[in-house]
mmCIF file of the N, C-alpha and C atoms, coordinates in Angstrom:
data_MODEL
# 
_entry.id   MODEL 
# 
loop_
_atom_site.group_PDB 
_atom_site.id 
_atom_site.type_symbol 
_atom_site.label_atom_id 
_atom_site.label_alt_id 
_atom_site.label_comp_id 
_atom_site.label_asym_id 
_atom_site.label_entity_id 
_atom_site.label_seq_id 
_atom_site.pdbx_PDB_ins_code 
_atom_site.Cartn_x 
_atom_site.Cartn_y 
_atom_site.Cartn_z 
_atom_site.occupancy 
_atom_site.B_iso_or_equiv 
_atom_site.pdbx_formal_charge 
_atom_site.auth_seq_id 
_atom_site.auth_comp_id 
_atom_site.auth_asym_id 
_atom_site.auth_atom_id 
_atom_site.pdbx_PDB_model_num 
ATOM 1   N N  . UNK A 1 1  ? -18.741 5.972   -1.885  1.00 0.00 ? 1  UNK A N  1 
ATOM 2   C CA . UNK A 1 1  ? -17.706 4.841   -1.957  1.00 0.00 ? 1  UNK A CA 1 
ATOM 3   C C  . UNK A 1 1  ? -16.416 5.696   -1.436  1.00 0.00 ? 1  UNK A C  1 
ATOM 4   N N  . UNK A 1 2  ? -15.986 5.279   -0.234  1.00 0.00 ? 2  UNK A N  1 
ATOM 5   C CA . UNK A 1 2  ? -15.013 6.038   0.372   1.00 0.00 ? 2  UNK A CA 1 
ATOM 6   C C  . UNK A 1 2  ? -13.733 5.136   0.528   1.00 0.00 ? 2  UNK A C  1 
ATOM 7   N N  . UNK A 1 3  ? -12.489 5.684   0.072   1.00 0.00 ? 3  UNK A N  1 
ATOM 8   C CA . UNK A 1 3  ? -11.424 4.708   0.269   1.00 0.00 ? 3  UNK A CA 1 
ATOM 9   C C  . UNK A 1 3  ? -10.336 5.301   1.200   1.00 0.00 ? 3  UNK A C  1 
ATOM 10  N N  . UNK A 1 4  ? -9.800  4.360   1.722   1.00 0.00 ? 4  UNK A N  1 
ATOM 11  C CA . UNK A 1 4  ? -8.773  4.720   2.806   1.00 0.00 ? 4  UNK A CA 1 
ATOM 12  C C  . UNK A 1 4  ? -7.505  4.080   2.409   1.00 0.00 ? 4  UNK A C  1 
ATOM 13  N N  . UNK A 1 5  ? -6.387  4.653   2.685   1.00 0.00 ? 5  UNK A N  1 
ATOM 14  C CA . UNK A 1 5  ? -5.062  3.981   2.238   1.00 0.00 ? 5  UNK A CA 1 
ATOM 15  C C  . UNK A 1 5  ? -4.427  3.308   3.306   1.00 0.00 ? 5  UNK A C  1 
ATOM 16  N N  . UNK A 1 6  ? -4.032  2.156   3.001   1.00 0.00 ? 6  UNK A N  1 
ATOM 17  C CA . UNK A 1 6  ? -3.418  1.063   3.933   1.00 0.00 ? 6  UNK A CA 1 
ATOM 18  C C  . UNK A 1 6  ? -2.012  1.285   3.991   1.00 0.00 ? 6  UNK A C  1 
ATOM 19  N N  . UNK A 1 7  ? -1.612  1.582   5.146   1.00 0.00 ? 7  UNK A N  1 
ATOM 20  C CA . UNK A 1 7  ? -0.085  1.838   5.334   1.00 0.00 ? 7  UNK A CA 1 
ATOM 21  C C  . UNK A 1 7  ? 0.627   0.720   5.267   1.00 0.00 ? 7  UNK A C  1 
ATOM 22  N N  . UNK A 1 8  ? 0.047   -0.585  5.502   1.00 0.00 ? 8  UNK A N  1 
ATOM 23  C CA . UNK A 1 8  ? 0.795   -1.669  5.532   1.00 0.00 ? 8  UNK A CA 1 
ATOM 24  C C  . UNK A 1 8  ? 1.033   -2.148  4.011   1.00 0.00 ? 8  UNK A C  1 
ATOM 25  N N  . UNK A 1 9  ? 0.060   -2.152  3.253   1.00 0.00 ? 9  UNK A N  1 
ATOM 26  C CA . UNK A 1 9  ? 0.326   -2.714  1.643   1.00 0.00 ? 9  UNK A CA 1 
ATOM 27  C C  . UNK A 1 9  ? 0.321   -1.616  0.840   1.00 0.00 ? 9  UNK A C  1 
ATOM 28  N N  . UNK A 1 10 ? 0.261   -0.267  1.337   1.00 0.00 ? 10 UNK A N  1 
ATOM 29  C CA . UNK A 1 10 ? 0.394   0.693   0.451   1.00 0.00 ? 10 UNK A CA 1 
ATOM 30  C C  . UNK A 1 10 ? -0.696  0.923   -0.710  1.00 0.00 ? 10 UNK A C  1 
ATOM 31  N N  . UNK A 1 11 ? -1.817  0.581   -0.553  1.00 0.00 ? 11 UNK A N  1 
ATOM 32  C CA . UNK A 1 11 ? -2.819  0.545   -1.650  1.00 0.00 ? 11 UNK A CA 1 
ATOM 33  C C  . UNK A 1 11 ? -4.220  1.139   -0.867  1.00 0.00 ? 11 UNK A C  1 
ATOM 34  N N  . UNK A 1 12 ? -5.125  1.834   -1.786  1.00 0.00 ? 12 UNK A N  1 
ATOM 35  C CA . UNK A 1 12 ? -6.346  2.271   -1.226  1.00 0.00 ? 12 UNK A CA 1 
ATOM 36  C C  . UNK A 1 12 ? -7.352  1.156   -1.233  1.00 0.00 ? 12 UNK A C  1 
ATOM 37  N N  . UNK A 1 13 ? -8.226  1.026   -0.164  1.00 0.00 ? 13 UNK A N  1 
ATOM 38  C CA . UNK A 1 13 ? -9.109  0.016   -0.080  1.00 0.00 ? 13 UNK A CA 1 
ATOM 39  C C  . UNK A 1 13 ? -10.462 0.756   0.268   1.00 0.00 ? 13 UNK A C  1 
ATOM 40  N N  . UNK A 1 14 ? -11.500 -0.053  0.183   1.00 0.00 ? 14 UNK A N  1 
ATOM 41  C CA . UNK A 1 14 ? -12.963 0.576   0.678   1.00 0.00 ? 14 UNK A CA 1 
ATOM 42  C C  . UNK A 1 14 ? -12.824 0.591   2.158   1.00 0.00 ? 14 UNK A C  1 
ATOM 43  N N  . UNK A 1 15 ? -13.391 1.598   2.785   1.00 0.00 ? 15 UNK A N  1 
ATOM 44  C CA . UNK A 1 15 ? -13.302 1.810   4.203   1.00 0.00 ? 15 UNK A CA 1 
ATOM 45  C C  . UNK A 1 15 ? -13.854 0.640   4.896   1.00 0.00 ? 15 UNK A C  1 
ATOM 46  N N  . UNK A 1 16 ? -14.969 0.035   4.589   1.00 0.00 ? 16 UNK A N  1 
ATOM 47  C CA . UNK A 1 16 ? -15.542 -1.011  5.261   1.00 0.00 ? 16 UNK A CA 1 
ATOM 48  C C  . UNK A 1 16 ? -14.553 -2.307  5.329   1.00 0.00 ? 16 UNK A C  1 
ATOM 49  N N  . UNK A 1 17 ? -13.490 -2.197  4.725   1.00 0.00 ? 17 UNK A N  1 
ATOM 50  C CA . UNK A 1 17 ? -12.598 -3.276  4.787   1.00 0.00 ? 17 UNK A CA 1 
ATOM 51  C C  . UNK A 1 17 ? -11.200 -3.107  5.472   1.00 0.00 ? 17 UNK A C  1 
ATOM 52  N N  . UNK A 1 18 ? -11.320 -1.880  6.215   1.00 0.00 ? 18 UNK A N  1 
ATOM 53  C CA . UNK A 1 18 ? -10.202 -1.152  6.911   1.00 0.00 ? 18 UNK A CA 1 
ATOM 54  C C  . UNK A 1 18 ? -10.385 -1.196  8.417   1.00 0.00 ? 18 UNK A C  1 
ATOM 55  N N  . UNK A 1 19 ? -9.507  -1.198  9.178   1.00 0.00 ? 19 UNK A N  1 
ATOM 56  C CA . UNK A 1 19 ? -9.449  -1.115  10.447  1.00 0.00 ? 19 UNK A CA 1 
ATOM 57  C C  . UNK A 1 19 ? -8.348  0.050   11.006  1.00 0.00 ? 19 UNK A C  1 
ATOM 58  N N  . UNK A 1 20 ? -8.713  0.676   11.853  1.00 0.00 ? 20 UNK A N  1 
ATOM 59  C CA . UNK A 1 20 ? -7.890  1.878   12.534  1.00 0.00 ? 20 UNK A CA 1 
ATOM 60  C C  . UNK A 1 20 ? -7.032  1.257   13.616  1.00 0.00 ? 20 UNK A C  1 
ATOM 61  N N  . UNK A 1 21 ? -5.692  1.445   13.475  1.00 0.00 ? 21 UNK A N  1 
ATOM 62  C CA . UNK A 1 21 ? -4.634  1.031   14.292  1.00 0.00 ? 21 UNK A CA 1 
ATOM 63  C C  . UNK A 1 21 ? -3.959  2.139   14.894  1.00 0.00 ? 21 UNK A C  1 
ATOM 64  N N  . UNK A 1 22 ? -3.577  2.001   16.191  1.00 0.00 ? 22 UNK A N  1 
ATOM 65  C CA . UNK A 1 22 ? -2.774  2.888   16.914  1.00 0.00 ? 22 UNK A CA 1 
ATOM 66  C C  . UNK A 1 22 ? -1.280  2.498   16.707  1.00 0.00 ? 22 UNK A C  1 
ATOM 67  N N  . UNK A 1 23 ? -0.413  3.332   16.036  1.00 0.00 ? 23 UNK A N  1 
ATOM 68  C CA . UNK A 1 23 ? 0.934   3.034   15.942  1.00 0.00 ? 23 UNK A CA 1 
ATOM 69  C C  . UNK A 1 23 ? 1.709   4.209   16.735  1.00 0.00 ? 23 UNK A C  1 
ATOM 70  N N  . UNK A 1 24 ? 3.055   4.061   16.821  1.00 0.00 ? 24 UNK A N  1 
ATOM 71  C CA . UNK A 1 24 ? 3.864   4.999   17.418  1.00 0.00 ? 24 UNK A CA 1 
ATOM 72  C C  . UNK A 1 24 ? 3.695   6.422   16.668  1.00 0.00 ? 24 UNK A C  1 
ATOM 73  N N  . UNK A 1 25 ? 3.468   6.375   15.536  1.00 0.00 ? 25 UNK A N  1 
ATOM 74  C CA . UNK A 1 25 ? 3.270   7.559   14.670  1.00 0.00 ? 25 UNK A CA 1 
ATOM 75  C C  . UNK A 1 25 ? 1.882   8.135   14.704  1.00 0.00 ? 25 UNK A C  1 
ATOM 76  N N  . UNK A 1 26 ? 0.961   7.563   15.271  1.00 0.00 ? 26 UNK A N  1 
ATOM 77  C CA . UNK A 1 26 ? -0.359  7.792   15.425  1.00 0.00 ? 26 UNK A CA 1 
ATOM 78  C C  . UNK A 1 26 ? -1.377  6.893   14.666  1.00 0.00 ? 26 UNK A C  1 
ATOM 79  N N  . UNK A 1 27 ? -2.684  7.279   14.679  1.00 0.00 ? 27 UNK A N  1 
ATOM 80  C CA . UNK A 1 27 ? -3.493  6.300   14.120  1.00 0.00 ? 27 UNK A CA 1 
ATOM 81  C C  . UNK A 1 27 ? -3.284  6.165   12.489  1.00 0.00 ? 27 UNK A C  1 
ATOM 82  N N  . UNK A 1 28 ? -3.383  4.721   12.163  1.00 0.00 ? 28 UNK A N  1 
ATOM 83  C CA . UNK A 1 28 ? -3.162  4.423   10.780  1.00 0.00 ? 28 UNK A CA 1 
ATOM 84  C C  . UNK A 1 28 ? -4.166  3.374   10.401  1.00 0.00 ? 28 UNK A C  1 
ATOM 85  N N  . UNK A 1 29 ? -4.560  3.446   8.968   1.00 0.00 ? 29 UNK A N  1 
ATOM 86  C CA . UNK A 1 29 ? -5.600  2.629   8.639   1.00 0.00 ? 29 UNK A CA 1 
ATOM 87  C C  . UNK A 1 29 ? -4.705  1.309   7.981   1.00 0.00 ? 29 UNK A C  1 
ATOM 88  N N  . UNK A 1 30 ? -5.337  0.166   8.257   1.00 0.00 ? 30 UNK A N  1 
ATOM 89  C CA . UNK A 1 30 ? -5.050  -1.180  7.768   1.00 0.00 ? 30 UNK A CA 1 
ATOM 90  C C  . UNK A 1 30 ? -5.945  -2.089  7.271   1.00 0.00 ? 30 UNK A C  1 
ATOM 91  N N  . UNK A 1 31 ? -5.792  -2.660  5.986   1.00 0.00 ? 31 UNK A N  1 
ATOM 92  C CA . UNK A 1 31 ? -6.751  -3.376  5.521   1.00 0.00 ? 31 UNK A CA 1 
ATOM 93  C C  . UNK A 1 31 ? -6.863  -4.784  6.389   1.00 0.00 ? 31 UNK A C  1 
ATOM 94  N N  . UNK A 1 32 ? -8.089  -5.607  6.171   1.00 0.00 ? 32 UNK A N  1 
ATOM 95  C CA . UNK A 1 32 ? -8.247  -6.764  6.887   1.00 0.00 ? 32 UNK A CA 1 
ATOM 96  C C  . UNK A 1 32 ? -7.248  -7.974  6.097   1.00 0.00 ? 32 UNK A C  1 
ATOM 97  N N  . UNK A 1 33 ? -7.011  -7.714  5.003   1.00 0.00 ? 33 UNK A N  1 
ATOM 98  C CA . UNK A 1 33 ? -6.269  -8.806  4.401   1.00 0.00 ? 33 UNK A CA 1 
ATOM 99  C C  . UNK A 1 33 ? -4.809  -8.690  5.013   1.00 0.00 ? 33 UNK A C  1 
ATOM 100 N N  . UNK A 1 34 ? -4.363  -7.577  5.241   1.00 0.00 ? 34 UNK A N  1 
ATOM 101 C CA . UNK A 1 34 ? -2.969  -7.525  5.917   1.00 0.00 ? 34 UNK A CA 1 
ATOM 102 C C  . UNK A 1 34 ? -2.961  -7.940  7.277   1.00 0.00 ? 34 UNK A C  1 
ATOM 103 N N  . UNK A 1 35 ? -4.163  -7.846  8.019   1.00 0.00 ? 35 UNK A N  1 
ATOM 104 C CA . UNK A 1 35 ? -4.117  -8.119  9.676   1.00 0.00 ? 35 UNK A CA 1 
ATOM 105 C C  . UNK A 1 35 ? -4.307  -9.780  9.531   1.00 0.00 ? 35 UNK A C  1 
ATOM 106 N N  . UNK A 1 36 ? -5.144  -10.243 8.576   1.00 0.00 ? 36 UNK A N  1 
ATOM 107 C CA . UNK A 1 36 ? -5.317  -11.681 8.536   1.00 0.00 ? 36 UNK A CA 1 
ATOM 108 C C  . UNK A 1 36 ? -3.883  -12.308 7.976   1.00 0.00 ? 36 UNK A C  1 
ATOM 109 N N  . UNK A 1 37 ? -3.131  -11.475 7.307   1.00 0.00 ? 37 UNK A N  1 
ATOM 110 C CA . UNK A 1 37 ? -1.884  -12.137 6.781   1.00 0.00 ? 37 UNK A CA 1 
ATOM 111 C C  . UNK A 1 37 ? -0.674  -12.194 7.935   1.00 0.00 ? 37 UNK A C  1 
ATOM 112 N N  . UNK A 1 38 ? -0.880  -11.555 9.032   1.00 0.00 ? 38 UNK A N  1 
ATOM 113 C CA . UNK A 1 38 ? 0.010   -11.738 10.253  1.00 0.00 ? 38 UNK A CA 1 
ATOM 114 C C  . UNK A 1 38 ? -0.263  -13.029 10.928  1.00 0.00 ? 38 UNK A C  1 
ATOM 115 N N  . UNK A 1 39 ? -1.422  -13.645 10.798  1.00 0.00 ? 39 UNK A N  1 
ATOM 116 C CA . UNK A 1 39 ? -1.692  -14.903 11.284  1.00 0.00 ? 39 UNK A CA 1 
ATOM 117 C C  . UNK A 1 39 ? -1.415  -16.187 10.579  1.00 0.00 ? 39 UNK A C  1 
ATOM 118 N N  . UNK A 1 40 ? -0.333  -16.008 9.573   1.00 0.00 ? 40 UNK A N  1 
ATOM 119 C CA . UNK A 1 40 ? -0.088  -17.210 8.963   1.00 0.00 ? 40 UNK A CA 1 
ATOM 120 C C  . UNK A 1 40 ? 1.531   -17.463 9.152   1.00 0.00 ? 40 UNK A C  1 
ATOM 121 N N  . UNK A 1 41 ? 1.982   -18.505 8.473   1.00 0.00 ? 41 UNK A N  1 
ATOM 122 C CA . UNK A 1 41 ? 3.245   -18.922 8.696   1.00 0.00 ? 41 UNK A CA 1 
ATOM 123 C C  . UNK A 1 41 ? 4.309   -17.719 8.062   1.00 0.00 ? 41 UNK A C  1 
ATOM 124 N N  . UNK A 1 42 ? 5.491   -17.858 8.267   1.00 0.00 ? 42 UNK A N  1 
ATOM 125 C CA . UNK A 1 42 ? 6.639   -16.951 7.678   1.00 0.00 ? 42 UNK A CA 1 
ATOM 126 C C  . UNK A 1 42 ? 6.571   -16.966 6.121   1.00 0.00 ? 42 UNK A C  1 
ATOM 127 N N  . UNK A 1 43 ? 6.554   -18.326 5.679   1.00 0.00 ? 43 UNK A N  1 
ATOM 128 C CA . UNK A 1 43 ? 6.518   -18.594 4.291   1.00 0.00 ? 43 UNK A CA 1 
ATOM 129 C C  . UNK A 1 43 ? 5.292   -17.973 3.539   1.00 0.00 ? 43 UNK A C  1 
ATOM 130 N N  . UNK A 1 44 ? 4.288   -17.981 4.074   1.00 0.00 ? 44 UNK A N  1 
ATOM 131 C CA . UNK A 1 44 ? 3.032   -17.247 3.532   1.00 0.00 ? 44 UNK A CA 1 
ATOM 132 C C  . UNK A 1 44 ? 3.208   -15.819 3.599   1.00 0.00 ? 44 UNK A C  1 
ATOM 133 N N  . UNK A 1 45 ? 3.671   -15.314 4.745   1.00 0.00 ? 45 UNK A N  1 
ATOM 134 C CA . UNK A 1 45 ? 3.793   -13.707 4.769   1.00 0.00 ? 45 UNK A CA 1 
ATOM 135 C C  . UNK A 1 45 ? 4.847   -13.246 3.890   1.00 0.00 ? 45 UNK A C  1 
ATOM 136 N N  . UNK A 1 46 ? 5.823   -14.073 3.482   1.00 0.00 ? 46 UNK A N  1 
ATOM 137 C CA . UNK A 1 46 ? 6.975   -13.688 2.550   1.00 0.00 ? 46 UNK A CA 1 
ATOM 138 C C  . UNK A 1 46 ? 6.231   -13.756 1.131   1.00 0.00 ? 46 UNK A C  1 
ATOM 139 N N  . UNK A 1 47 ? 5.334   -14.647 0.868   1.00 0.00 ? 47 UNK A N  1 
ATOM 140 C CA . UNK A 1 47 ? 4.680   -14.792 -0.482  1.00 0.00 ? 47 UNK A CA 1 
ATOM 141 C C  . UNK A 1 47 ? 3.759   -13.689 -0.458  1.00 0.00 ? 47 UNK A C  1 
ATOM 142 N N  . UNK A 1 48 ? 3.072   -13.208 0.436   1.00 0.00 ? 48 UNK A N  1 
ATOM 143 C CA . UNK A 1 48 ? 2.218   -11.978 0.420   1.00 0.00 ? 48 UNK A CA 1 
ATOM 144 C C  . UNK A 1 48 ? 3.011   -10.831 0.093   1.00 0.00 ? 48 UNK A C  1 
ATOM 145 N N  . UNK A 1 49 ? 4.080   -10.635 0.793   1.00 0.00 ? 49 UNK A N  1 
ATOM 146 C CA . UNK A 1 49 ? 4.934   -9.598  0.530   1.00 0.00 ? 49 UNK A CA 1 
ATOM 147 C C  . UNK A 1 49 ? 5.570   -9.384  -0.864  1.00 0.00 ? 49 UNK A C  1 
ATOM 148 N N  . UNK A 1 50 ? 5.971   -10.447 -1.526  1.00 0.00 ? 50 UNK A N  1 
ATOM 149 C CA . UNK A 1 50 ? 6.326   -10.487 -2.874  1.00 0.00 ? 50 UNK A CA 1 
ATOM 150 C C  . UNK A 1 50 ? 5.256   -10.334 -3.698  1.00 0.00 ? 50 UNK A C  1 
ATOM 151 N N  . UNK A 1 51 ? 3.991   -10.775 -3.553  1.00 0.00 ? 51 UNK A N  1 
ATOM 152 C CA . UNK A 1 51 ? 2.926   -10.436 -4.520  1.00 0.00 ? 51 UNK A CA 1 
ATOM 153 C C  . UNK A 1 51 ? 2.597   -8.793  -4.368  1.00 0.00 ? 51 UNK A C  1 
ATOM 154 N N  . UNK A 1 52 ? 2.502   -8.488  -3.097  1.00 0.00 ? 52 UNK A N  1 
ATOM 155 C CA . UNK A 1 52 ? 2.298   -7.000  -2.999  1.00 0.00 ? 52 UNK A CA 1 
ATOM 156 C C  . UNK A 1 52 ? 3.304   -6.150  -3.632  1.00 0.00 ? 52 UNK A C  1 
ATOM 157 N N  . UNK A 1 53 ? 4.581   -6.457  -3.423  1.00 0.00 ? 53 UNK A N  1 
ATOM 158 C CA . UNK A 1 53 ? 5.765   -5.819  -4.275  1.00 0.00 ? 53 UNK A CA 1 
ATOM 159 C C  . UNK A 1 53 ? 5.490   -5.793  -5.581  1.00 0.00 ? 53 UNK A C  1 
ATOM 160 N N  . UNK A 1 54 ? 5.220   -6.960  -6.301  1.00 0.00 ? 54 UNK A N  1 
ATOM 161 C CA . UNK A 1 54 ? 4.646   -6.899  -7.629  1.00 0.00 ? 54 UNK A CA 1 
ATOM 162 C C  . UNK A 1 54 ? 3.842   -5.956  -8.057  1.00 0.00 ? 54 UNK A C  1 
ATOM 163 N N  . UNK A 1 55 ? 2.622   -6.088  -7.296  1.00 0.00 ? 55 UNK A N  1 
ATOM 164 C CA . UNK A 1 55 ? 1.456   -5.153  -7.691  1.00 0.00 ? 55 UNK A CA 1 
ATOM 165 C C  . UNK A 1 55 ? 1.893   -3.664  -7.457  1.00 0.00 ? 55 UNK A C  1 
ATOM 166 N N  . UNK A 1 56 ? 2.705   -3.374  -6.595  1.00 0.00 ? 56 UNK A N  1 
ATOM 167 C CA . UNK A 1 56 ? 3.024   -1.944  -6.302  1.00 0.00 ? 56 UNK A CA 1 
ATOM 168 C C  . UNK A 1 56 ? 4.070   -1.529  -7.551  1.00 0.00 ? 56 UNK A C  1 
ATOM 169 N N  . UNK A 1 57 ? 4.758   -2.449  -8.007  1.00 0.00 ? 57 UNK A N  1 
ATOM 170 C CA . UNK A 1 57 ? 5.740   -2.126  -9.016  1.00 0.00 ? 57 UNK A CA 1 
ATOM 171 C C  . UNK A 1 57 ? 4.875   -1.849  -10.434 1.00 0.00 ? 57 UNK A C  1 
ATOM 172 N N  . UNK A 1 58 ? 3.760   -2.774  -10.613 1.00 0.00 ? 58 UNK A N  1 
ATOM 173 C CA . UNK A 1 58 ? 3.133   -2.637  -11.812 1.00 0.00 ? 58 UNK A CA 1 
ATOM 174 C C  . UNK A 1 58 ? 2.387   -1.329  -11.738 1.00 0.00 ? 58 UNK A C  1 
ATOM 175 N N  . UNK A 1 59 ? 1.882   -1.017  -10.696 1.00 0.00 ? 59 UNK A N  1 
ATOM 176 C CA . UNK A 1 59 ? 0.959   0.201   -10.514 1.00 0.00 ? 59 UNK A CA 1 
ATOM 177 C C  . UNK A 1 59 ? 2.118   1.558   -10.705 1.00 0.00 ? 59 UNK A C  1 
ATOM 178 N N  . UNK A 1 60 ? 3.386   1.340   -10.301 1.00 0.00 ? 60 UNK A N  1 
ATOM 179 C CA . UNK A 1 60 ? 4.192   2.485   -10.470 1.00 0.00 ? 60 UNK A CA 1 
ATOM 180 C C  . UNK A 1 60 ? 4.639   2.688   -11.825 1.00 0.00 ? 60 UNK A C  1 
ATOM 181 N N  . UNK A 1 61 ? 4.867   1.466   -12.545 1.00 0.00 ? 61 UNK A N  1 
ATOM 182 C CA . UNK A 1 61 ? 5.625   1.704   -13.859 1.00 0.00 ? 61 UNK A CA 1 
ATOM 183 C C  . UNK A 1 61 ? 4.786   2.714   -15.134 1.00 0.00 ? 61 UNK A C  1 
ATOM 184 N N  . UNK A 1 62 ? 3.647   2.593   -15.257 1.00 0.00 ? 62 UNK A N  1 
ATOM 185 C CA . UNK A 1 62 ? 3.061   3.480   -16.060 1.00 0.00 ? 62 UNK A CA 1 
ATOM 186 C C  . UNK A 1 62 ? 3.287   4.975   -15.821 1.00 0.00 ? 62 UNK A C  1 
ATOM 187 N N  . UNK A 1 63 ? 3.607   5.322   -14.709 1.00 0.00 ? 63 UNK A N  1 
ATOM 188 C CA . UNK A 1 63 ? 3.654   6.768   -14.163 1.00 0.00 ? 63 UNK A CA 1 
ATOM 189 C C  . UNK A 1 63 ? 5.155   7.178   -14.121 1.00 0.00 ? 63 UNK A C  1 
ATOM 190 N N  . UNK A 1 64 ? 6.055   6.101   -14.049 1.00 0.00 ? 64 UNK A N  1 
ATOM 191 C CA . UNK A 1 64 ? 7.381   6.646   -13.868 1.00 0.00 ? 64 UNK A CA 1 
ATOM 192 C C  . UNK A 1 64 ? 7.977   7.477   -14.990 1.00 0.00 ? 64 UNK A C  1 
ATOM 193 N N  . UNK A 1 65 ? 7.670   7.397   -16.255 1.00 0.00 ? 65 UNK A N  1 
ATOM 194 C CA . UNK A 1 65 ? 8.121   8.279   -17.346 1.00 0.00 ? 65 UNK A CA 1 
ATOM 195 C C  . UNK A 1 65 ? 7.641   9.726   -16.916 1.00 0.00 ? 65 UNK A C  1 
ATOM 196 N N  . UNK A 1 66 ? 6.345   9.810   -16.784 1.00 0.00 ? 66 UNK A N  1 
ATOM 197 C CA . UNK A 1 66 ? 5.675   11.147  -16.415 1.00 0.00 ? 66 UNK A CA 1 
ATOM 198 C C  . UNK A 1 66 ? 6.350   11.752  -15.148 1.00 0.00 ? 66 UNK A C  1 
ATOM 199 N N  . UNK A 1 67 ? 6.529   10.977  -14.144 1.00 0.00 ? 67 UNK A N  1 
ATOM 200 C CA . UNK A 1 67 ? 6.974   11.496  -12.835 1.00 0.00 ? 67 UNK A CA 1 
ATOM 201 C C  . UNK A 1 67 ? 8.519   12.046  -13.017 1.00 0.00 ? 67 UNK A C  1 
ATOM 202 N N  . UNK A 1 68 ? 9.254   11.151  -14.082 1.00 0.00 ? 68 UNK A N  1 
ATOM 203 C CA . UNK A 1 68 ? 10.675  11.878  -14.099 1.00 0.00 ? 68 UNK A CA 1 
ATOM 204 C C  . UNK A 1 68 ? 10.701  13.046  -14.835 1.00 0.00 ? 68 UNK A C  1 
ATOM 205 N N  . UNK A 1 69 ? 9.817   13.237  -15.828 1.00 0.00 ? 69 UNK A N  1 
ATOM 206 C CA . UNK A 1 69 ? 9.637   14.460  -16.561 1.00 0.00 ? 69 UNK A CA 1 
ATOM 207 C C  . UNK A 1 69 ? 9.273   15.604  -15.568 1.00 0.00 ? 69 UNK A C  1 
ATOM 208 N N  . UNK A 1 70 ? 8.310   15.259  -14.533 1.00 0.00 ? 70 UNK A N  1 
ATOM 209 C CA . UNK A 1 70 ? 7.811   16.331  -13.613 1.00 0.00 ? 70 UNK A CA 1 
ATOM 210 C C  . UNK A 1 70 ? 9.117   16.716  -12.614 1.00 0.00 ? 70 UNK A C  1 
ATOM 211 N N  . UNK A 1 71 ? 10.052  15.919  -12.412 1.00 0.00 ? 71 UNK A N  1 
ATOM 212 C CA . UNK A 1 71 ? 11.027  16.091  -11.443 1.00 0.00 ? 71 UNK A CA 1 
ATOM 213 C C  . UNK A 1 71 ? 11.975  16.909  -12.097 1.00 0.00 ? 71 UNK A C  1 
ATOM 214 N N  . UNK A 1 72 ? 12.273  16.914  -13.507 1.00 0.00 ? 72 UNK A N  1 
ATOM 215 C CA . UNK A 1 72 ? 13.333  17.576  -14.282 1.00 0.00 ? 72 UNK A CA 1 
ATOM 216 C C  . UNK A 1 72 ? 12.765  18.978  -14.931 1.00 0.00 ? 72 UNK A C  1 
ATOM 217 N N  . UNK A 1 73 ? 11.417  19.131  -14.628 1.00 0.00 ? 73 UNK A N  1 
ATOM 218 C CA . UNK A 1 73 ? 10.787  20.330  -15.225 1.00 0.00 ? 73 UNK A CA 1 
ATOM 219 C C  . UNK A 1 73 ? 11.164  21.578  -14.448 1.00 0.00 ? 73 UNK A C  1 
ATOM 220 N N  . UNK A 1 74 ? 11.266  22.682  -15.455 1.00 0.00 ? 74 UNK A N  1 
ATOM 221 C CA . UNK A 1 74 ? 11.639  23.723  -14.764 1.00 0.00 ? 74 UNK A CA 1 
ATOM 222 C C  . UNK A 1 74 ? 10.481  24.681  -14.194 1.00 0.00 ? 74 UNK A C  1 
ATOM 223 N N  . UNK A 1 75 ? 10.605  25.234  -13.004 1.00 0.00 ? 75 UNK A N  1 
ATOM 224 C CA . UNK A 1 75 ? 9.478   25.768  -12.168 1.00 0.00 ? 75 UNK A CA 1 
ATOM 225 C C  . UNK A 1 75 ? 8.983   27.052  -13.147 1.00 0.00 ? 75 UNK A C  1 
ATOM 226 N N  . UNK A 1 76 ? 7.867   27.387  -13.041 1.00 0.00 ? 76 UNK A N  1 
ATOM 227 C CA . UNK A 1 76 ? 7.137   28.361  -13.854 1.00 0.00 ? 76 UNK A CA 1 
ATOM 228 C C  . UNK A 1 76 ? 7.377   29.859  -13.189 1.00 0.00 ? 76 UNK A C  1 
# 
């Protein structure tokens, strides 16, 4: 099971659900859901972005106390 990071929604997905896109910064992996999301109305795209932001916040929150301790730790 190989995972690739989607630069659009900032989540790892299975490789078979990803497509490689050329961008100005070079090749980037993008999930099929995000590609399909560009073919819908502005309101639906906004809803997708809000859902993804909520998912990203939920994923970040359990790590934030640990990460803040790491940032303030003294080097060995």
